[in-house]
C-alpha atoms as a printed R data frame, in Angstrom:
    type eleno elety resid chain resno       x       y       z
1   ATOM     1    CA   MET     A     1  89.800  95.657  91.659
2   ATOM     2    CA   THR     A     2  88.992  98.046  88.817
3   ATOM     3    CA   GLN     A     3  87.578  96.230  85.789
4   ATOM     4    CA   LEU     A     4  90.322  96.315  83.176
5   ATOM     5    CA   ASP     A     5  89.954  96.100  79.415
6   ATOM     6    CA   PRO     A     6  90.536  92.516  78.205
7   ATOM     7    CA   ARG     A     7  92.809  93.883  75.484
8   ATOM     8    CA   LEU     A     8  95.366  94.839  78.148
9   ATOM     9    CA   ASP     A     9  98.608  92.857  77.880
10  ATOM    10    CA   PRO     A    10  98.161  89.913  80.320
11  ATOM    11    CA   GLU     A    11 101.600  90.379  81.855
12  ATOM    12    CA   ILE     A    12 100.893  94.061  82.478
13  ATOM    13    CA   ALA     A    13  97.524  93.077  83.974
14  ATOM    14    CA   ALA     A    14  99.355  90.762  86.390
15  ATOM    15    CA   LEU     A    15 101.699  93.602  87.365
16  ATOM    16    CA   LEU     A    16  98.773  95.933  88.026
17  ATOM    17    CA   ALA     A    17  97.078  93.254  90.137
18  ATOM    18    CA   PHE     A    18 100.249  92.893  92.210
19  ATOM    19    CA   LEU     A    19 100.507  96.650  92.727
20  ATOM    20    CA   GLU     A    20  96.880  96.843  93.816
21  ATOM    21    CA   SER     A    21  97.375  93.925  96.219
22  ATOM    22    CA   THR     A    22  99.985  95.896  98.179
23  ATOM    23    CA   GLY     A    23  97.252  98.174  99.468
24  ATOM    24    CA   ASN     A    24  99.421 101.275  99.082
25  ATOM    25    CA   PRO     A    25  97.420 104.514  98.847
26  ATOM    26    CA   PRO     A    26  97.484 106.413  95.541
27  ATOM    27    CA   MET     A    27 100.151 109.091  95.171
28  ATOM    28    CA   HIS     A    28  97.655 111.934  95.202
29  ATOM    29    CA   ALA     A    29  96.498 110.890  98.691
30  ATOM    30    CA   GLY     A    30  99.857 111.716 100.297
31  ATOM    31    CA   THR     A    31 102.674 114.214 100.256
32  ATOM    32    CA   ALA     A    32 105.297 114.743  97.586
33  ATOM    33    CA   GLU     A    33 107.890 113.106  99.850
34  ATOM    34    CA   GLN     A    34 105.710 110.016 100.268
35  ATOM    35    CA   ALA     A    35 105.107 109.827  96.526
36  ATOM    36    CA   ARG     A    36 108.829 110.042  95.827
37  ATOM    37    CA   ALA     A    37 109.587 107.294  98.333
38  ATOM    38    CA   ALA     A    38 106.913 105.018  96.855
39  ATOM    39    CA   PHE     A    39 108.200 105.563  93.335
40  ATOM    40    CA   ARG     A    40 111.778 104.813  94.381
41  ATOM    41    CA   THR     A    41 110.637 101.606  96.046
42  ATOM    42    CA   LEU     A    42 108.967 100.474  92.838
43  ATOM    43    CA   SER     A    43 111.627 101.582  90.375
44  ATOM    44    CA   VAL     A    44 114.843 101.182  92.399
45  ATOM    45    CA   ASP     A    45 114.445  99.006  95.503
46  ATOM    46    CA   LEU     A    46 112.506  96.247  93.714
47  ATOM    47    CA   ARG     A    47 114.792  96.236  90.674
48  ATOM    48    CA   ASP     A    48 117.135  93.332  90.062
49  ATOM    49    CA   PRO     A    49 120.540  94.945  89.343
50  ATOM    50    CA   SER     A    50 121.398  92.027  87.068
51  ATOM    51    CA   VAL     A    51 118.853  93.224  84.497
52  ATOM    52    CA   LEU     A    52 120.543  96.602  84.039
53  ATOM    53    CA   PRO     A    53 122.235  96.971  80.650
54  ATOM    54    CA   GLN     A    54 125.988  97.158  81.070
55  ATOM    55    CA   VAL     A    55 127.785 100.282  79.886
56  ATOM    56    CA   ALA     A    56 131.477 101.102  79.704
57  ATOM    57    CA   GLU     A    57 131.359 104.034  82.107
58  ATOM    58    CA   VAL     A    58 128.988 105.791  84.477
59  ATOM    59    CA   SER     A    59 130.125 109.024  86.090
60  ATOM    60    CA   GLU     A    60 128.499 111.523  88.414
61  ATOM    61    CA   THR     A    61 128.750 115.115  87.265
62  ATOM    62    CA   ALA     A    62 126.915 118.444  87.362
63  ATOM    63    CA   VAL     A    63 125.459 120.756  84.752
64  ATOM    64    CA   PRO     A    64 124.191 124.328  84.846
65  ATOM    65    CA   GLY     A    65 120.600 124.780  85.950
66  ATOM    66    CA   GLY     A    66 118.277 127.728  86.077
67  ATOM    67    CA   ASP     A    67 119.455 128.628  89.569
68  ATOM    68    CA   GLY     A    68 122.826 126.990  90.150
69  ATOM    69    CA   GLU     A    69 124.281 123.623  89.241
70  ATOM    70    CA   ARG     A    70 122.188 120.470  89.051
71  ATOM    71    CA   PRO     A    71 123.338 116.871  89.565
72  ATOM    72    CA   ALA     A    72 123.675 114.816  86.404
73  ATOM    73    CA   ARG     A    73 124.939 111.391  85.413
74  ATOM    74    CA   LEU     A    74 126.874 110.535  82.274
75  ATOM    75    CA   TYR     A    75 126.629 107.107  80.615
76  ATOM    76    CA   ARG     A    76 129.122 105.938  77.990
77  ATOM    77    CA   PRO     A    77 128.113 102.743  76.129
78  ATOM    78    CA   ARG     A    78 131.681 102.097  75.022
79  ATOM    79    CA   PRO     A    79 135.140 103.398  75.936
80  ATOM    80    CA   ARG     A    80 135.854 107.060  75.313
81  ATOM    81    CA   ASP     A    81 138.586 106.230  72.787
82  ATOM    82    CA   ALA     A    82 136.305 103.978  70.698
83  ATOM    83    CA   GLY     A    83 135.106 106.807  68.470
84  ATOM    84    CA   ALA     A    84 132.695 109.720  68.474
85  ATOM    85    CA   LEU     A    85 129.060 109.204  69.425
86  ATOM    86    CA   PRO     A    86 125.889 111.282  69.579
87  ATOM    87    CA   THR     A    87 124.987 112.849  72.924
88  ATOM    88    CA   VAL     A    88 121.454 112.469  74.296
89  ATOM    89    CA   VAL     A    89 120.211 114.694  77.107
90  ATOM    90    CA   LEU     A    90 117.642 112.732  79.117
91  ATOM    91    CA   PHE     A    91 114.940 114.250  81.337
92  ATOM    92    CA   HIS     A    92 113.222 111.810  83.690
93  ATOM    93    CA   GLY     A    93 109.478 111.519  84.106
94  ATOM    94    CA   GLY     A    94 107.416 111.723  87.270
95  ATOM    95    CA   GLY     A    95 104.877 114.505  86.868
96  ATOM    96    CA   TRP     A    96 107.534 117.144  87.635
97  ATOM    97    CA   VAL     A    97 107.161 115.998  91.271
98  ATOM    98    CA   ILE     A    98 108.843 112.583  91.604
99  ATOM    99    CA   GLY     A    99 111.717 110.746  89.956
100 ATOM   100    CA   ASP     A   100 115.476 111.236  89.935
101 ATOM   101    CA   LEU     A   101 118.696 109.919  88.430
102 ATOM   102    CA   ASP     A   102 118.316 106.557  90.183
103 ATOM   103    CA   THR     A   103 114.697 105.907  89.187
104 ATOM   104    CA   HIS     A   104 115.679 106.391  85.546
105 ATOM   105    CA   ASP     A   105 119.001 104.582  85.630
106 ATOM   106    CA   LEU     A   106 117.527 101.699  83.623
107 ATOM   107    CA   MET     A   107 116.124 104.061  80.997
108 ATOM   108    CA   ALA     A   108 119.422 105.904  80.648
109 ATOM   109    CA   ARG     A   109 121.366 102.672  80.264
110 ATOM   110    CA   THR     A   110 118.854 101.307  77.781
111 ATOM   111    CA   ILE     A   111 119.049 104.385  75.555
112 ATOM   112    CA   ALA     A   112 122.851 104.459  75.781
113 ATOM   113    CA   THR     A   113 123.280 100.831  74.753
114 ATOM   114    CA   ALA     A   114 120.381 100.446  72.314
115 ATOM   115    CA   CYS     A   115 121.017 103.766  70.561
116 ATOM   116    CA   ASP     A   116 124.838 103.722  70.805
117 ATOM   117    CA   ALA     A   117 124.916 107.183  72.339
118 ATOM   118    CA   VAL     A   118 126.383 108.976  75.323
119 ATOM   119    CA   VAL     A   119 123.505 109.824  77.665
120 ATOM   120    CA   LEU     A   120 123.501 112.809  80.007
121 ATOM   121    CA   SER     A   121 120.715 112.276  82.556
122 ATOM   122    CA   VAL     A   122 119.684 115.511  84.301
123 ATOM   123    CA   ASP     A   123 118.245 115.866  87.802
124 ATOM   124    CA   TYR     A   124 116.103 118.993  87.427
125 ATOM   125    CA   ARG     A   125 114.349 120.706  90.333
126 ATOM   126    CA   LEU     A   126 111.020 119.236  91.423
127 ATOM   127    CA   ALA     A   127 107.673 120.725  92.432
128 ATOM   128    CA   PRO     A   128 106.046 121.726  94.703
129 ATOM   129    CA   GLU     A   129 109.248 123.032  96.299
130 ATOM   130    CA   HIS     A   130 110.255 124.414  92.906
131 ATOM   131    CA   PRO     A   131 107.148 124.991  90.761
132 ATOM   132    CA   PHE     A   132 107.051 126.017  87.107
133 ATOM   133    CA   PRO     A   133 109.189 127.312  85.482
134 ATOM   134    CA   ALA     A   134 112.027 125.806  87.566
135 ATOM   135    CA   ALA     A   135 112.055 122.454  85.741
136 ATOM   136    CA   VAL     A   136 111.955 124.177  82.345
137 ATOM   137    CA   ASP     A   137 114.745 126.565  83.313
138 ATOM   138    CA   ASP     A   138 116.906 123.649  84.460
139 ATOM   139    CA   ALA     A   139 116.168 121.594  81.349
140 ATOM   140    CA   LEU     A   140 117.010 124.474  79.029
141 ATOM   141    CA   ALA     A   141 120.209 125.343  80.884
142 ATOM   142    CA   ALA     A   142 121.354 121.704  80.739
143 ATOM   143    CA   ALA     A   143 120.477 121.330  77.054
144 ATOM   144    CA   ARG     A   144 122.254 124.559  76.136
145 ATOM   145    CA   TRP     A   145 125.324 123.461  78.064
146 ATOM   146    CA   ALA     A   146 125.344 120.080  76.367
147 ATOM   147    CA   ALA     A   147 125.005 121.703  72.938
148 ATOM   148    CA   ALA     A   148 128.088 123.783  73.710
149 ATOM   149    CA   HIS     A   149 130.122 120.834  75.043
150 ATOM   150    CA   LEU     A   150 129.416 118.047  72.560
151 ATOM   151    CA   ALA     A   151 133.113 117.574  71.860
152 ATOM   152    CA   ASP     A   152 133.651 116.686  75.528
153 ATOM   153    CA   LEU     A   153 130.540 114.501  75.775
154 ATOM   154    CA   GLY     A   154 129.812 112.240  72.819
155 ATOM   155    CA   GLY     A   155 132.491 113.755  70.648
156 ATOM   156    CA   ASP     A   156 130.552 114.783  67.551
157 ATOM   157    CA   GLU     A   157 127.908 117.318  66.564
158 ATOM   158    CA   ARG     A   158 124.814 115.138  67.002
159 ATOM   159    CA   LEU     A   159 122.590 116.149  69.936
160 ATOM   160    CA   GLY     A   160 119.448 114.275  70.935
161 ATOM   161    CA   LEU     A   161 116.806 115.170  73.500
162 ATOM   162    CA   ALA     A   162 114.803 112.483  75.262
163 ATOM   163    CA   GLY     A   163 112.323 112.100  78.082
164 ATOM   164    CA   ASP     A   164 109.356 110.140  79.329
165 ATOM   165    CA   SER     A   165 106.058 111.629  80.511
166 ATOM   166    CA   ALA     A   166 106.923 114.942  82.226
167 ATOM   167    CA   GLY     A   167 110.450 114.443  80.920
168 ATOM   168    CA   GLY     A   168 109.010 114.130  77.423
169 ATOM   169    CA   ASN     A   169 107.281 117.438  78.035
170 ATOM   170    CA   LEU     A   170 110.618 119.044  78.950
171 ATOM   171    CA   ALA     A   171 112.367 117.501  75.950
172 ATOM   172    CA   ALA     A   172 109.690 118.809  73.583
173 ATOM   173    CA   VAL     A   173 109.866 122.270  75.137
174 ATOM   174    CA   ALA     A   174 113.657 122.274  74.886
175 ATOM   175    CA   ALA     A   175 113.507 121.219  71.226
176 ATOM   176    CA   GLN     A   176 111.282 124.202  70.428
177 ATOM   177    CA   VAL     A   177 113.427 126.683  72.357
178 ATOM   178    CA   LEU     A   178 116.754 125.416  70.990
179 ATOM   179    CA   ARG     A   179 115.325 125.696  67.471
180 ATOM   180    CA   ASP     A   180 114.557 129.352  68.159
181 ATOM   181    CA   GLU     A   181 118.070 129.874  69.515
182 ATOM   182    CA   GLY     A   182 119.743 128.244  66.526
183 ATOM   183    CA   ALA     A   183 121.216 125.324  68.482
184 ATOM   184    CA   PRO     A   184 120.924 122.280  66.204
185 ATOM   185    CA   VAL     A   185 119.228 119.177  67.576
186 ATOM   186    CA   ALA     A   186 119.461 115.954  65.584
187 ATOM   187    CA   ALA     A   187 116.546 114.043  67.084
188 ATOM   188    CA   GLN     A   188 114.075 113.843  69.926
189 ATOM   189    CA   LEU     A   189 112.602 110.827  71.704
190 ATOM   190    CA   LEU     A   190 109.290 111.563  73.402
191 ATOM   191    CA   LEU     A   191 107.999 108.631  75.425
192 ATOM   192    CA   TYR     A   192 104.298 108.957  76.325
193 ATOM   193    CA   PRO     A   193 104.850 112.713  76.697
194 ATOM   194    CA   ALA     A   194 102.646 115.204  78.518
195 ATOM   195    CA   THR     A   195 102.078 117.843  75.857
196 ATOM   196    CA   ASP     A   196  98.890 119.646  76.857
197 ATOM   197    CA   LEU     A   197  97.950 120.653  80.398
198 ATOM   198    CA   LEU     A   198  94.597 121.735  78.969
199 ATOM   199    CA   GLY     A   199  94.108 118.310  77.405
200 ATOM   200    CA   GLU     A   200  90.622 116.855  77.187
201 ATOM   201    CA   GLY     A   201  91.282 113.850  74.959
202 ATOM   202    CA   ALA     A   202  89.144 110.745  75.226
203 ATOM   203    CA   SER     A   203  92.063 108.772  76.632
204 ATOM   204    CA   ARG     A   204  91.932 110.861  79.799
205 ATOM   205    CA   THR     A   205  88.477 109.511  80.577
206 ATOM   206    CA   GLU     A   206  88.811 106.053  79.014
207 ATOM   207    CA   ASN     A   207  91.940 105.334  81.052
208 ATOM   208    CA   ALA     A   208  91.130 107.424  84.110
209 ATOM   209    CA   GLU     A   209  91.411 104.567  86.616
210 ATOM   210    CA   GLY     A   210  93.211 101.277  86.970
211 ATOM   211    CA   TYR     A   211  96.073 101.679  84.518
212 ATOM   212    CA   PHE     A   212  98.952 102.822  86.788
213 ATOM   213    CA   LEU     A   213  98.709 106.537  86.012
214 ATOM   214    CA   ASP     A   214  95.230 107.657  87.034
215 ATOM   215    CA   HIS     A   215  93.321 110.878  86.460
216 ATOM   216    CA   ASP     A   216  93.409 112.096  90.063
217 ATOM   217    CA   THR     A   217  97.182 111.666  90.262
218 ATOM   218    CA   MET     A   218  97.601 113.562  86.991
219 ATOM   219    CA   VAL     A   219  95.572 116.428  88.416
220 ATOM   220    CA   TRP     A   220  97.641 116.332  91.606
221 ATOM   221    CA   PHE     A   221 100.909 116.426  89.647
222 ATOM   222    CA   ALA     A   222  99.722 119.420  87.642
223 ATOM   223    CA   GLN     A   223  98.596 121.257  90.771
224 ATOM   224    CA   GLN     A   224 102.000 120.753  92.376
225 ATOM   225    CA   TYR     A   225 103.780 121.922  89.244
226 ATOM   226    CA   VAL     A   226 101.804 124.965  88.147
227 ATOM   227    CA   GLY     A   227 100.772 126.165  91.601
228 ATOM   228    CA   HIS     A   228  98.606 129.214  91.141
229 ATOM   229    CA   VAL     A   229  99.185 129.712  87.426
230 ATOM   230    CA   PRO     A   230  95.877 130.960  85.940
231 ATOM   231    CA   THR     A   231  94.089 128.430  83.749
232 ATOM   232    CA   ASP     A   232  94.417 130.628  80.667
233 ATOM   233    CA   ARG     A   233  98.203 130.397  80.998
234 ATOM   234    CA   LEU     A   234  98.252 126.611  80.766
235 ATOM   235    CA   ALA     A   235  98.517 127.019  76.993
236 ATOM   236    CA   ASP     A   236 101.982 128.554  77.475
237 ATOM   237    CA   PRO     A   237 104.188 126.413  75.164
238 ATOM   238    CA   ARG     A   238 106.679 126.004  78.024
239 ATOM   239    CA   LEU     A   239 103.906 124.142  79.868
240 ATOM   240    CA   SER     A   240 102.033 122.672  76.918
241 ATOM   241    CA   PRO     A   241 104.286 122.270  73.870
242 ATOM   242    CA   LEU     A   242 101.272 121.181  71.801
243 ATOM   243    CA   HIS     A   243 100.289 124.867  71.829
244 ATOM   244    CA   GLY     A   244 103.691 125.948  70.566
245 ATOM   245    CA   ASP     A   245 105.042 126.176  67.025
246 ATOM   246    CA   PRO     A   246 106.500 122.779  66.037
247 ATOM   247    CA   SER     A   247 107.811 123.830  62.630
248 ATOM   248    CA   GLY     A   248 111.501 123.256  62.136
249 ATOM   249    CA   VAL     A   249 112.099 121.246  65.300
250 ATOM   250    CA   ALA     A   250 114.198 118.095  65.282
251 ATOM   251    CA   PRO     A   251 112.854 114.858  63.792
252 ATOM   252    CA   ALA     A   252 111.076 112.844  66.471
253 ATOM   253    CA   VAL     A   253 110.044 109.447  67.685
254 ATOM   254    CA   VAL     A   254 106.848 109.674  69.735
255 ATOM   255    CA   ALA     A   255 105.731 106.582  71.630
256 ATOM   256    CA   VAL     A   256 102.255 106.240  73.154
257 ATOM   257    CA   ALA     A   257 100.399 103.412  74.890
258 ATOM   258    CA   GLN     A   258  96.797 102.302  74.364
259 ATOM   259    CA   PHE     A   259  95.812 102.399  78.034
260 ATOM   260    CA   ASP     A   260  97.548 105.655  78.990
261 ATOM   261    CA   PRO     A   261  95.596 108.813  79.893
262 ATOM   262    CA   LEU     A   262  98.263 110.771  77.972
263 ATOM   263    CA   ARG     A   263  97.807 108.741  74.767
264 ATOM   264    CA   ASP     A   264  95.763 111.282  72.860
265 ATOM   265    CA   GLU     A   265  97.926 114.321  73.580
266 ATOM   266    CA   GLY     A   266 101.050 112.374  72.617
267 ATOM   267    CA   THR     A   267  99.340 111.361  69.383
268 ATOM   268    CA   ALA     A   268  98.183 114.946  68.811
269 ATOM   269    CA   TYR     A   269 101.738 116.212  69.204
270 ATOM   270    CA   ALA     A   270 103.043 113.702  66.681
271 ATOM   271    CA   GLU     A   271 100.306 114.766  64.262
272 ATOM   272    CA   ALA     A   272 101.181 118.445  64.816
273 ATOM   273    CA   LEU     A   273 104.828 117.705  64.042
274 ATOM   274    CA   ARG     A   274 103.857 115.859  60.872
275 ATOM   275    CA   ALA     A   275 101.525 118.672  59.769
276 ATOM   276    CA   ALA     A   276 104.402 121.117  60.245
277 ATOM   277    CA   GLY     A   277 106.629 119.053  57.991
278 ATOM   278    CA   VAL     A   278 108.752 117.533  60.746
279 ATOM   279    CA   PRO     A   279 109.782 113.903  60.152
280 ATOM   280    CA   VAL     A   280 108.096 111.905  62.903
281 ATOM   281    CA   ARG     A   281 107.604 108.260  63.777
282 ATOM   282    CA   LEU     A   282 104.496 107.685  65.903
283 ATOM   283    CA   ALA     A   283 104.770 104.344  67.684
284 ATOM   284    CA   SER     A   284 101.427 103.401  69.237
285 ATOM   285    CA   TYR     A   285 101.508 100.282  71.385
286 ATOM   286    CA   ASP     A   286  98.328  98.302  71.929
287 ATOM   287    CA   GLY     A   287  97.899  96.601  75.280
288 ATOM   288    CA   LEU     A   288 100.452  98.723  77.126
289 ATOM   289    CA   ILE     A   289 100.210 101.425  79.792
290 ATOM   290    CA   HIS     A   290 101.986 104.571  80.908
291 ATOM   291    CA   GLY     A   291 105.507 103.814  82.092
292 ATOM   292    CA   PHE     A   292 105.984 100.720  79.946
293 ATOM   293    CA   VAL     A   293 109.629 101.559  79.220
294 ATOM   294    CA   ASP     A   294 110.502 100.494  82.757
295 ATOM   295    CA   MET     A   295 108.291  97.386  82.654
296 ATOM   296    CA   GLY     A   296 110.247  95.195  80.266
297 ATOM   297    CA   ARG     A   297 111.263  92.843  83.066
298 ATOM   298    CA   PHE     A   298 107.577  92.052  83.596
299 ATOM   299    CA   SER     A   299 106.212  92.091  80.056
300 ATOM   300    CA   ALA     A   300 107.528  90.726  76.769
301 ATOM   301    CA   ALA     A   301 105.311  93.198  74.915
302 ATOM   302    CA   ALA     A   302 106.872  96.087  76.814
303 ATOM   303    CA   ARG     A   303 110.366  94.781  76.024
304 ATOM   304    CA   ALA     A   304 109.531  94.580  72.337
305 ATOM   305    CA   ALA     A   305 108.109  98.111  72.368
306 ATOM   306    CA   VAL     A   306 111.251  99.470  74.013
307 ATOM   307    CA   GLU     A   307 113.468  97.720  71.479
308 ATOM   308    CA   GLU     A   308 111.443  99.044  68.540
309 ATOM   309    CA   THR     A   309 111.285 102.592  69.890
310 ATOM   310    CA   CYS     A   310 115.007 102.725  70.623
311 ATOM   311    CA   ALA     A   311 115.787 101.333  67.174
312 ATOM   312    CA   ALA     A   312 113.775 104.145  65.580
313 ATOM   313    CA   PHE     A   313 115.578 106.756  67.704
314 ATOM   314    CA   ARG     A   314 118.929 105.197  66.839
315 ATOM   315    CA   ASP     A   315 118.083 105.544  63.150
316 ATOM   316    CA   LEU     A   316 117.614 109.294  63.636
317 ATOM   317    CA   LEU     A   317 120.830 109.663  65.618
318 ATOM   318    CA   HIS     A   318 122.855 107.529  63.175
319 ATOM   319    CA   PRO     A   319 121.496 108.454  59.723
């Protein structure tokens, strides 16, 4: 087993030991279909349904995408007639290659209940079948649609954007584009976001192996997503929002984990927001790893981090 830092949360260390004991090959060693199946096994098949936060209503729907409608799922934390609520558009993580509405059902329910908001979870197109900019086009189309239909969704004018990892990337991109288009966004929740495909932060080498998301899998995800995009185009803000203009975007909560390869670029994005005068809460969690939002059933520290992060996002949505 890879030698892990003793500062790692012991319950997370036990989870990583269990995952390694299964003997499953790393995602980058197989196909996209195999990676998706493995991720669903971990995040859906092994989940105890009793731990899912209960909401008043879950409904399957569809939203516009960049090339036709995309499946979506709407979560209402309380009955429709109980008063107006903010609407949060959620983009799932998974390196733009894996993940779907089911793998992020727990996250959607958690945000809905903890933040008292209607959550619209969007199933955008995945690479390599649909490389960049398909995911961005779908995310923007869904966010624009939600902004125009808030009265039918949460019922008031507050719109939030949220996502984890690659989904955090899409949320950050959407926040920049909607700012340019004059569509008001109240808040954004960026959970260990990928913000710089050119990133060379120390966390990428310090946490390259052994901490769930490894360097080789990150490279594989990026290769599936960008295809043959020239390296000099990786600074395109639609790929790397850290290279965009953050001024005037919505206030943000940015959460990063100590043992995550993406830690430094998430931190850098929060610092760029702050330097541009955007209100931002950077929540940096010692001892945790990439994906901790879905690990609360294994780790008390992860549960506490989720509760704190959601509370900060709720404060932005309910000023």
